[in-house]
C-alpha positions in Angstrom: 9.1 0.0 -4.2 10.1 2.2 -7.1 7.8 3.2 -10.4 9.6 1.7 -12.5 10.2 -1.8 -10.0 5.5 -1.6 -9.1 5.5 -1.1 -13.2 6.9 -4.6 -13.5 5.3 -5.8 -11.2 2.0 -5.1 -12.7 2.8 -5.2 -16.2 3.4 -2.8 -17.7 5.8 0.1 -18.6 6.6 3.2 -16.8 5.5 4.8 -19.2 1.4 3.8 -18.7 2.2 3.0 -14.6 2.9 7.7 -15.2 -0.1 8.0 -17.1 -2.5 6.0 -14.8 -1.0 7.5 -11.5 -1.4 11.4 -13.3 -3.6 11.6 -16.0 -6.0 8.4 -17.1 -9.5 8.6 -16.0 -10.4 5.4 -17.4 -7.1 3.0 -17.5 -8.1 -0.2 -18.0 -10.4 -3.3 -16.3 -7.7 -6.0 -15.9 -4.8 -2.9 -15.0 -7.0 -2.1 -12.0 -7.7 -5.7 -11.0 -3.7 -6.6 -11.2 -3.4 -3.4 -9.0 -5.4 -4.2 -6.5 -4.3 -7.8 -6.3 -0.7 -6.1 -6.3 -1.7 -4.1 -3.2 -4.6 -6.1 -1.4 -7.1 -4.9 -1.5 -9.9 -4.6 -3.1 -10.9 -3.1 -6.7 -13.3 -0.5 -4.9 -11.0 0.8 -1.9 -8.3 1.0 -4.4 -10.3 3.5 -6.8 -11.6 5.2 -3.9 -15.3 4.0 -2.9 -14.9 2.9 1.3 -15.4 0.2 2.7 -16.7 -0.5 5.9 -15.1 -1.9 7.8 -15.8 -3.6 10.6 -14.7 -2.5 14.2 -14.7 -4.5 17.5 -15.9 -2.5 20.5 -13.9 -1.1 23.1 -10.7 1.1 23.1 -8.3 0.8 20.4 -5.2 -1.6 20.4 -2.0 -1.1 20.4 -1.2 -1.4 17.2 -4.3 1.4 16.6 -2.2 4.0 18.6 1.1 3.7 17.7 -0.5 3.9 13.5 -1.8 6.4 14.9 1.4 7.9 15.9 2.9 7.3 13.6 0.5 9.6 12.2 1.3 12.5 13.8 4.7 12.5 13.0 6.8 14.6 10.5 6.5 13.6 7.3 10.5 12.8 7.2 10.0 10.4 10.4 7.3 9.1 8.7 9.3 7.8 6.0 11.8 6.2 9.1 9.8 4.0 10.4 8.4 3.0 7.8 12.0 2.0 6.2 12.7 0.4 9.7 9.0 -2.0 9.9 9.9 -2.6 5.7 13.4 -4.0 6.9 12.4 -5.5 9.8 9.4 -7.8 8.3 11.2 -8.1 5.4 14.1 -9.6 8.0 11.2 -11.6 9.4 10.1 -13.0 6.1 13.4 -14.2 5.5 13.1 -15.9 8.5 9.9 -18.1 8.1 10.9 -18.9 4.1 14.4 -20.6 5.8 
């Protein structure tokens, strides 16, 4: 997603989004709530407060193992994997909507 697309989705100008990303120490509560909702995270997670996750006991799932392997890839290879996943998920979502 591009910055202009994100700004439009959050209902702010591109300049305001860039300000919030780079310089703002105190974005408005309204913006923080919108951003948290958009990214489907809690406000605490968005502002960097750790939220303890309940973990099931036992070894990591196959998905967790693959995500860890992806994290270890060079940045460019990570981008390729993410592009593929984004495309696959977008196609799957469109298939479910049809």
